[in-house]
C-alpha positions in Angstrom: -62.1 98.6 -9.9 -63.3 95.2 -10.8 -66.4 96.5 -12.5 -64.4 99.3 -14.3 -61.9 96.7 -15.6 -64.7 94.5 -16.9 -66.4 97.4 -18.7 -63.2 98.4 -20.4 -62.2 94.8 -21.4 -65.7 93.8 -22.8 -66.9 97.3 -23.9 -70.2 97.1 -22.1 -72.2 99.7 -20.0 -72.5 97.5 -16.9 -70.9 94.2 -15.8 -73.3 91.2 -15.5 -74.5 90.0 -12.1 -72.4 86.8 -12.3 -69.3 89.1 -12.2 -70.5 90.6 -9.0 -71.2 87.1 -7.4 -67.7 86.0 -8.5 -66.3 89.1 -6.8 -68.2 88.3 -3.6 -66.9 84.7 -3.6 -63.3 85.8 -4.1 -63.5 88.4 -1.3 -65.2 86.0 1.1 -62.4 83.4 0.4 -59.8 86.1 1.2 -61.5 87.5 4.3 -62.0 84.0 5.8 -58.5 82.8 5.1 -57.0 82.2 8.6 -53.5 83.0 7.2 -54.6 86.4 6.0 -56.3 87.8 9.1 -56.6 91.5 8.0 -59.5 93.0 10.0 -60.4 90.6 12.8 -61.4 93.4 15.3 -63.7 95.5 13.1 -66.9 96.2 15.1 -68.7 99.0 13.2 -69.1 100.3 9.7 -68.9 103.8 8.4 -72.7 104.4 9.1 -72.4 103.2 12.7 -74.0 99.8 12.1 -72.8 97.3 14.7 -71.1 94.4 13.0 -70.8 91.0 14.6 -67.2 90.4 15.7 -65.3 87.4 14.5 -65.9 84.4 16.9 -62.9 83.4 18.8 -62.3 79.7 18.9 -60.0 78.1 21.4 -58.1 76.4 18.6 -54.4 76.7 17.9 -53.0 76.5 14.3 -49.4 75.6 14.3 -47.3 75.5 11.2 -43.6 74.9 10.5 -42.2 78.2 9.6 -39.0 80.2 9.5 -39.8 83.8 10.3 -37.9 87.0 11.3 -39.6 88.5 14.4 -39.8 92.3 13.7 -42.6 93.1 16.2 -41.9 95.5 19.0 -40.6 94.1 22.3 -43.9 94.7 24.0 -45.9 92.5 21.6 -43.7 89.5 21.7 -44.7 86.3 23.5 -43.4 86.3 27.1 -42.9 82.6 27.5 -39.1 82.9 27.8 -39.4 85.7 30.4 -38.6 84.6 34.0 -41.8 85.0 36.1 -39.6 85.8 39.1 -37.2 88.4 37.8 -39.1 89.6 34.7 -36.0 89.3 32.6 -35.4 87.2 29.5 -33.9 83.9 30.6 -35.5 80.4 30.9 -37.2 79.5 34.1 -35.3 76.1 34.0 -32.1 78.1 34.3 -33.1 80.5 37.0 -31.2 79.8 40.2 -33.3 82.2 42.2 -36.5 80.3 41.3 -34.9 77.0 42.2 -33.7 78.3 45.6 -37.4 78.5 46.7 -39.2 75.6 48.2 -41.1 73.2 45.9 -44.4 74.5 47.3 -43.5 78.1 46.5 -42.4 77.2 43.0 -45.7 75.4 42.3 -47.7 78.3 43.6 -45.8 80.8 41.3 -46.4 78.5 38.3 -50.1 78.3 39.1 -50.5 82.1 39.6 -48.7 82.8 36.3 -50.5 80.0 34.3 -47.2 78.3 33.5 -47.2 74.6 32.3 -46.2 72.3 35.2 -44.5 69.9 32.8 -42.1 72.0 30.7 -42.1 75.2 32.9 -41.7 77.3 29.9 -45.1 78.0 28.2 -48.2 79.8 29.3 -50.3 78.7 26.2 -51.1 75.2 27.4 -51.5 73.1 30.5 -49.5 70.0 31.5 -51.8 67.4 30.3 -51.6 68.9 26.8 -47.9 69.4 26.9 -45.9 67.3 24.4 -42.5 68.6 25.3 -39.6 66.2 25.8 -38.3 67.1 29.2 -35.2 66.1 31.1 -33.8 67.4 34.4 -30.3 68.7 34.1 -29.6 67.9 37.7 -30.6 64.3 38.1 -31.4 63.3 34.5 -35.0 62.4 35.3 -37.6 62.4 32.6 -40.5 63.0 35.0 -39.9 66.7 35.9 -38.2 69.7 34.4 -35.1 71.3 35.9 -37.1 74.1 37.5 -39.0 71.6 39.7 -35.9 69.7 40.9 -35.8 69.3 44.7 -32.4 70.8 45.3 -32.2 71.0 49.1 -30.4 74.3 48.9 -27.5 73.1 46.7 -27.4 73.8 43.0 -25.3 72.4 40.3 -22.3 74.4 39.1 -22.8 73.3 35.5 -25.4 76.1 34.8 -23.8 79.2 33.3 -23.5 82.1 35.7 -25.1 84.5 33.2 -28.4 82.7 33.8 -28.4 82.8 37.6 -31.4 84.7 38.5 -30.9 87.4 36.0 -27.6 88.8 37.5 -26.6 89.9 34.0 -30.0 91.2 33.1 -28.6 93.9 30.8 -27.7 91.1 28.4 -31.3 90.0 28.2 -32.4 93.5 27.5 -30.3 93.7 24.3 -32.6 93.7 21.4 -31.7 91.1 18.8 -33.4 89.7 15.7 -34.1 86.0 16.2 -34.8 83.4 13.5 -36.7 80.5 14.9 -37.6 77.2 13.2 -40.4 75.3 14.9 -42.4 72.2 13.9 -46.0 71.4 14.5 -47.2 70.3 17.9 -47.9 66.9 16.4 -44.4 65.9 15.6 -42.3 68.5 17.5 -38.8 69.4 16.5 -37.3 66.3 18.1 -39.7 63.8 16.3 -39.4 62.7 12.7 -43.1 62.7 11.8 -46.1 60.7 12.8 -48.1 58.3 10.7 -51.3 56.9 12.3 -52.6 53.4 11.7 -55.6 51.4 12.9 -54.4 50.9 16.4 -56.8 51.4 19.3 -57.0 50.4 23.0 -59.2 47.5 24.0 -60.0 45.2 26.9 -59.6 41.4 26.7 -60.6 38.7 29.0 -61.1 34.9 28.9 -64.7 33.5 29.1 -63.7 31.3 32.0 -62.2 34.3 33.9 -64.3 37.4 33.1 -62.9 39.2 36.2 -59.4 39.2 34.8 -59.5 42.0 32.3 -56.3 43.1 30.5 -56.1 46.5 28.8 -53.9 46.4 25.6 -53.6 47.9 22.1 -54.9 46.0 19.1 -54.0 46.5 15.5 -56.9 46.2 13.0 -55.2 44.7 10.0 -57.2 43.7 6.9 -54.0 42.5 5.2 -53.7 39.5 7.6 -55.9 36.5 7.1 -55.6 35.3 10.8 -55.6 37.0 14.2 -52.3 37.0 16.0 -51.2 37.6 19.6 -47.7 38.3 21.0 -46.0 35.9 23.4 -46.6 38.4 26.2 -50.4 38.0 25.6 -50.2 34.3 26.3 -48.0 34.8 29.3 -50.5 37.3 30.8 -53.3 34.8 30.5 -51.2 31.8 31.5 -51.8 29.9 28.2 -49.2 27.1 27.9 -50.7 25.2 25.0 -48.4 23.0 22.9 -46.8 25.0 20.0 -47.9 24.1 16.5 -46.0 24.8 13.3 -47.2 27.3 10.8 -45.9 29.3 7.8 -45.8 33.1 8.2 -45.6 35.1 4.9 -44.8 38.8 5.0 -43.3 41.3 2.6 -40.0 40.5 4.2 -40.2 36.8 3.2 -41.6 33.5 4.3 -40.6 31.7 7.4 -41.7 28.5 9.1 -42.3 29.0 12.8 -44.4 27.7 15.7 -46.6 29.1 18.3 -49.3 28.5 20.9 -53.1 28.8 20.3 -55.5 30.8 22.4 -59.2 30.1 22.4 -62.4 31.4 24.0 -61.1 35.0 24.4 -63.4 38.0 24.3 -62.5 41.5 23.2 -64.3 44.6 24.5 -64.2 48.3 23.6 -62.8 50.7 26.1 -66.3 52.2 26.5 -67.7 48.8 27.2 -70.5 49.1 24.6 -69.2 46.3 22.2 -68.1 42.8 22.9 -66.8 40.4 20.2 -65.7 36.7 20.5 -62.1 36.4 19.3 -61.3 33.6 16.9 -58.4 31.2 17.7 -55.4 33.3 18.3 -51.9 32.3 17.0 -48.8 33.2 18.9 -46.5 35.4 16.8 -43.5 37.4 17.9 -43.4 39.4 14.6 -46.3 41.7 15.4 -45.3 45.3 14.7 -44.7 47.3 17.9 -44.5 50.8 16.5 -46.2 53.0 19.2 -45.6 56.1 17.1 -48.5 54.9 14.8 -51.0 55.0 17.7 -53.6 57.8 17.0 -53.7 60.6 19.7 -56.1 63.4 20.5 -53.5 66.0 19.4 -53.7 64.7 15.9 -57.5 65.3 15.8 -57.1 68.7 17.3 -54.9 69.9 14.4 -57.3 68.9 11.6 -60.7 70.7 11.3 -62.5 67.7 9.9 -61.3 65.6 12.9 -61.9 68.0 15.7 -65.4 66.7 16.6 -64.0 63.2 17.4 -61.0 64.3 19.4 -62.7 63.3 22.6 -63.2 59.8 21.2 -59.5 59.3 20.8 -57.9 58.3 24.1 -54.4 59.6 25.0 -51.6 57.1 24.7 -51.4 54.8 27.7 -47.8 54.1 28.6 -48.9 51.0 30.6 -50.6 49.4 27.5 -48.6 47.3 25.1 -49.4 46.3 21.5 -50.2 42.7 22.1 -53.0 41.8 19.5 -53.4 41.9 15.7 -56.9 41.3 14.5 -57.1 39.9 11.0 -59.9 39.1 8.6 -61.1 36.1 10.5 -62.9 38.6 12.9 -64.6 40.6 10.1 -67.0 42.3 12.5 -64.0 44.3 13.9 -63.4 45.8 10.5 -66.9 47.1 9.9 -67.0 50.9 9.4 -69.8 52.6 11.3 -68.9 56.2 10.6 -66.0 58.1 9.0 -64.5 61.6 8.5 -62.7 62.7 5.4 -60.7 65.9 4.8 -58.7 67.4 2.0 -56.5 65.5 -0.4 -53.6 63.7 1.4 -55.1 64.6 4.8 -55.6 61.8 7.3 -59.0 60.4 7.7 -60.9 58.8 10.6 -63.1 55.7 10.9 -65.4 54.6 13.6 -65.1 50.8 14.0 -67.1 48.7 16.4 -64.2 48.9 18.9 -63.7 52.6 18.7 -62.4 55.5 16.5 -59.1 55.3 14.7 -57.1 57.8 12.5 -55.3 56.6 9.4 -52.6 58.4 7.4 -49.7 60.8 7.6 -50.5 63.4 10.2 -47.5 65.7 10.0 -49.0 68.8 8.5 -46.2 69.7 6.2 -44.8 66.2 5.5 -41.2 67.2 6.3 -39.8 64.4 8.4 -36.4 64.2 10.0 -34.9 60.8 9.4 -34.4 58.9 12.6 -32.0 56.4 11.1 -29.6 56.7 8.2 -28.6 53.6 6.3 -25.9 53.9 3.7 -25.9 51.5 0.7 -28.5 49.3 2.2 -30.4 47.2 -0.4 -33.6 45.3 0.3 -35.1 42.6 -1.9 -38.8 43.2 -2.5 -41.3 40.2 -2.8 -41.1 40.5 -6.6 -37.3 40.0 -6.5 -36.5 43.6 -7.4 -33.7 45.3 -5.3 -34.8 48.5 -3.7 -33.4 51.2 -1.3 -36.8 51.2 0.4 -37.6 48.9 3.4 -40.3 46.3 2.7 -43.5 46.7 4.5 -43.6 44.7 7.7 -47.4 45.1 8.3 -48.6 42.6 5.7 -49.3 39.1 7.1 -50.4 35.9 5.4 -50.8 32.9 7.6 -50.8 29.3 6.4 -51.0 26.7 9.2 -48.9 23.5 8.9 -50.7 20.6 10.6 -48.0 18.0 9.8 -46.2 16.1 12.5 -43.8 18.6 14.1 -41.4 15.7 14.9 -41.1 14.9 11.2 -41.0 18.5 10.2 -37.4 19.3 10.8 -37.0 22.8 9.6 -33.2 22.8 10.2 -32.5 19.9 8.0 -34.4 21.5 5.1 -31.7 24.1 4.9 -29.3 21.4 3.5 -31.8 19.8 1.2 -30.7 19.8 -2.5 -33.1 20.5 -5.3 -32.7 20.4 -9.1 -32.7 24.2 -9.3 -29.8 24.8 -6.9 -27.2 25.3 -9.6 -29.5 27.4 -11.9 -29.1 31.2 -11.9 -32.3 33.0 -10.9 -34.0 35.3 -13.3 -33.1 39.0 -13.0 -35.7 41.8 -12.8 -35.1 42.6 -16.5 -35.5 38.9 -17.5 -38.9 38.9 -15.8 -39.8 42.1 -17.6 -38.8 40.5 -20.9 -40.9 37.4 -20.3 -43.9 39.5 -19.3 -43.7 41.4 -22.6 -43.3 38.2 -24.6 -46.1 36.4 -22.8 -48.5 39.2 -23.6 -47.4 40.2 -27.1 -45.7 37.2 -28.8 -48.7 36.1 -31.0 -49.5 34.4 -34.3 -51.1 36.6 -37.0 -53.7 35.6 -39.5 -51.0 34.3 -42.0 -49.6 31.9 -39.4 -46.4 34.0 -38.8 -45.2 34.7 -35.3 -45.1 38.4 -34.4 -43.0 39.8 -31.5 -42.4 43.3 -30.3 -39.0 45.0 -29.8 -38.7 44.6 -26.0 -37.9 48.1 -24.9 -36.8 48.9 -21.3 -39.4 50.6 -19.1 -38.9 53.5 -18.8 -36.5 54.0 -21.7 -34.4 56.9 -23.0 -35.7 58.7 -26.1 -33.9 58.0 -29.3 -32.3 60.9 -31.2 -32.5 61.2 -35.0 -29.4 59.4 -36.3 -30.1 59.6 -40.0 -27.0 61.7 -40.8 -24.8 59.1 -39.0 -26.4 56.2 -41.0 -26.0 58.1 -44.2 -22.2 58.5 -43.6 -21.9 54.8 -42.9 -23.9 53.9 -46.0 -21.6 56.0 -48.2 -18.5 54.3 -46.6 -20.1 50.9 -47.4 -20.8 51.9 -50.9 -17.2 53.0 -51.5 -16.0 49.7 -50.1 -18.2 47.7 -52.4 -17.2 49.6 -55.4 -13.5 48.9 -54.7 -14.2 45.1 -54.4 -16.5 43.7 -57.2 -16.5 40.2 -55.6 -17.7 41.6 -52.2 -20.2 43.8 -54.0 -21.7 40.8 -55.8 -22.0 38.8 -52.6 -23.6 41.7 -50.8 -26.1 42.3 -53.5 -27.0 38.6 -53.4 -27.6 38.8 -49.6 -29.7 41.9 -49.9 -31.8 40.3 -52.8 -32.7 37.5 -50.4 -33.9 40.1 -47.9 -36.2 41.8 -50.4 -37.3 38.6 -52.2 -38.4 37.1 -48.8 -40.3 40.4 -48.0 -38.1 40.9 -44.9 -37.8 44.6 -45.8 -39.9 47.2 -47.4 -39.7 50.8 -48.6 -40.1 53.0 -45.6 -43.1 55.4 -45.7 -42.6 59.1 -44.9 -42.3 59.9 -41.2 -45.1 61.8 -39.4 -44.3 65.0 -37.5 -42.3 64.3 -34.4 -42.4 60.5 -35.0 -39.6 58.7 -33.3 -37.4 56.4 -35.4 -33.9 54.9 -35.6 -31.6 54.1 -38.5 -29.4 51.0 -38.6 -26.0 51.3 -40.2 -25.2 48.3 -42.5 -21.9 46.3 -43.0 -20.9 42.8 -44.1 -18.9 40.0 -42.5 -17.5 36.7 -43.9 -17.4 33.3 -42.2 -14.0 31.7 -42.4 -15.5 28.5 -43.7 -17.8 30.3 -46.2 -15.7 32.6 -48.3 -18.3 32.8 -51.1 -21.1 34.1 -48.7 -21.3 37.3 -46.9 -23.8 38.1 -44.1 -25.1 41.6 -43.8 -25.2 42.9 -40.2 -27.5 45.7 -39.1 -25.4 47.6 -36.5 -27.7 48.0 -33.6 -24.8 48.9 -31.3 -23.9 52.1 -33.2 -24.2 55.1 -30.9 -25.5 58.5 -31.5 -25.2 61.1 -28.7 -24.3 58.2 -26.4 -27.5 56.2 -27.2 -27.8 53.0 -29.3 -30.8 50.8 -30.1 -29.3 48.0 -28.1 -29.0 50.3 -25.1 -32.8 50.8 -24.9 -33.7 47.1 -25.5 -33.9 44.3 -23.0 -31.3 41.6 -23.8 -33.7 38.9 -22.7 -33.0 35.5 -21.1 -30.2 33.3 -22.0 -32.3 30.4 -23.4 -29.4 28.7 -25.1 -29.3 24.9 -24.3 -26.1 23.7 -22.6 -23.9 22.6 -25.4 -22.4 19.7 -23.4 -25.8 18.1 -23.0 -26.5 18.5 -26.7 -23.3 16.8 -27.7 -23.7 13.9 -25.2 -27.3 13.2 -26.5 -25.9 13.5 -30.1 -23.6 10.6 -29.4 -26.2 8.4 -27.7 -27.7 6.4 -30.6 -26.3 4.9 -33.8 -27.8 7.2 -36.4 -26.6 10.9 -36.2 -28.7 13.8 -37.5 -27.7 17.5 -38.0 -30.0 20.3 -39.1 -29.8 24.0 -39.6 -32.4 26.8 -39.7 -31.6 29.4 -42.4 -31.9 33.0 -41.3 -33.5 32.0 -38.0 -33.9 35.6 -36.7 -35.7 36.6 -39.9 -38.4 34.0 -39.3 -40.1 36.3 -36.7 -41.9 39.5 -37.7 -41.7 42.7 -35.8 -44.9 44.2 -34.3 -46.5 46.6 -36.8 -45.7 49.8 -34.8 -42.0 49.0 -34.3 -40.5 48.8 -37.9 -39.6 52.5 -37.8 -36.9 51.6 -35.3 -35.4 49.3 -37.9 -34.9 51.8 -40.8 -31.8 51.6 -43.0 -30.4 53.2 -46.2 -29.8 51.1 -49.3 -29.8 51.5 -53.1 -33.2 51.6 -54.7 -34.2 48.3 -56.3 -31.0 46.7 -55.0 -29.1 48.4 -57.8 -25.8 49.9 -56.7 -26.0 52.6 -59.4 -29.3 53.9 -58.0 -29.6 56.5 -55.2 -29.8 55.6 -51.6 -33.4 55.4 -50.3 -35.0 54.5 -46.9 -36.1 51.0 -46.2 -37.3 49.4 -43.0 -37.1 45.8 -41.8 -40.2 43.8 -41.0 -38.3 41.1 -39.1 -36.0 40.7 -36.1 -32.4 41.0 -37.4 -28.9 39.8 -36.7 -27.3 42.6 -34.7 -30.1 43.3 -32.2 -29.0 42.1 -28.8 -32.6 40.9 -28.1 -32.9 38.8 -31.3 -31.4 35.5 -30.0 -33.8 35.4 -27.0 -36.8 36.3 -29.2 -35.9 33.7 -31.9 -35.2 30.9 -29.4 -38.4 31.6 -27.5 -40.4 31.8 -30.8 -38.9 28.5 -31.9 -40.0 26.7 -28.8 -43.5 28.3 -29.0 -43.7 26.9 -32.6 -42.7 23.4 -31.4 -45.1 23.5 -28.5 -48.0 24.6 -30.8 -47.2 21.8 -33.3 -47.0 19.1 -30.6 -50.6 18.2 -31.0 -50.1 17.3 -34.7 -46.6 15.8 -34.7 -46.2 14.4 -31.2 -44.0 15.0 -28.3 -40.8 13.8 -29.9 -40.7 16.8 -32.2 -41.2 19.2 -29.3 -38.5 17.4 -27.3 -36.1 17.6 -30.3 -36.5 21.3 -30.8 -36.5 22.2 -27.1 -33.6 20.1 -26.0 -31.3 19.5 -29.0 -31.0 22.8 -30.7 -28.0 25.0 -30.0 -29.4 28.4 -31.3 -30.2 27.5 -35.0 -28.2 24.2 -35.2 -30.0 20.9 -34.4 -28.1 17.8 -33.3 -29.7 14.5 -32.3 -29.3 10.8 -32.8 -31.8 8.0 -33.4 -31.8 4.2 -33.2 -32.7 3.6 -36.9 -32.6 5.4 -40.2 -36.4 5.3 -40.6 -36.8 6.9 -37.2 -34.3 9.7 -38.0 -36.0 10.4 -41.4 -39.5 10.6 -39.9 -38.3 12.9 -37.1 -36.6 15.3 -39.5 -39.6 15.3 -41.9 -42.1 16.0 -39.1 -39.8 18.7 -37.6 
């Protein structure tokens, strides 16, 4: 079929050999797919040639699935069939089985290959059983209900329908069951397993080599010092005087104190490696998540890890996580061998102290949440609020060798600083500063150029030309009705064009994003003969405006009270004003298309409306005050080398937006300051 299809599609006599090899590869991939086992028992061909049967590996592949069991009753797994009555009820609920002596029950379990732990499955033995058991009679976690020593008396809480199969006809009723089962790694009662570099080790002191303590150690290359829990120091009877140090994690920074442990030796479980531990610092913040300890079951469920499963010891309930090894013992981090699998699969590393498995090990990555927190907000190290919990496994140690008596950590809580009453920067303020620090530059002509600080990510802007055209026609009608206003507005626009603050807009490219600013005029009550044209960046189209996608920026305005007090300090008063302050700063060359507007060609109201675009930051953009103030201070700082610090101080401390107020001791000092500024 494949060859015939190729011949008809390509109009050739025979398909090429590469088509045959491609067919063989595809068929091999299908035949060897364990999820598509079609002919696993074929032993001979049509000519009678004996074929090698598929090798049977003692490997279980478990997946989370929801399936409808439509097999005949004889082919179903018999794990829920009572081995005593041969009816379908759980052995843990069989009263007849529990009436027998404990020796008889164990003998029956052994003869029928039933797991001693869960008393339900015949597919595994007790040491490989990961079931969570609980006796319904005594509540013990050490044995299942079927192995409870009853002494001839049974609880009345068990339903009568399950007593030894008295109502066996109910069990014989054929029903279609829908089962949802998780992998054997995480089970249906566990919310997923993620393995870290945690492995069992042996530790002893050089002075007492006979006293060896077995414990779990975390190999953490994010910590610059090795840490030990208080239980570690108690086990070895280390009662050294605590010394203060600063502990920095993703959750914050804290000043704490702890004992020091010296001359300890760490040894692998196999005893083939010994390393001298550096000075250990007592810390009660070491993560104690035993769910992250690698287990042999994890290695068994991944083909690329199966050859190391014997090197991963089972979890030892008597071992505690007492040690965290940082970068000060770099030999413990050396990788001798490693195993990699497919993308996103866990991998294994052989360290000098043993093998570890790292990564998410739940096969389908569907985890049941163990805890549910509603409206819980965490503050990340960069100051950004987040619904995610900060990582607790990142350590940075800085020792404090100052006198602990003088270091009163409690009194520092009430210490006042100059920044106590200042509001902290928001996340958007930091984003604004980051953009300005990287992109607020001076071009070859000496002009300052700044971008439009868009939010990241931002909403796409729709084409609002039709809305801007309607606003332009309304403005035109208003100006024609009022000749005085028309003259004032034309004068304002002539300054825009004469100063090269706007230019004719070039044609837009296909699918090029742009934005049109509606234009209107406002009068100042004290300046009736002047009008200021405002480019309306707040005008919305389909719920979006230019200001809604721009960062507002920091409030860099100087406190007016301080400006006025300094203004009254000396004898000679000085006032100054910057004309069109916002227009002093150019827009980055790829951003003017977001500042398009419609106006009469050649600034003649009798001409048609054409498209212009602004080259400068304009009055109306919510971000323009912060950009202009920041640019003004950058200018003053850059000119400080030529005109001295007094000019920089005047601009930075005595300008309220574009109005400068200061006072000097003499007229000459005031004149020189203003000339230099």
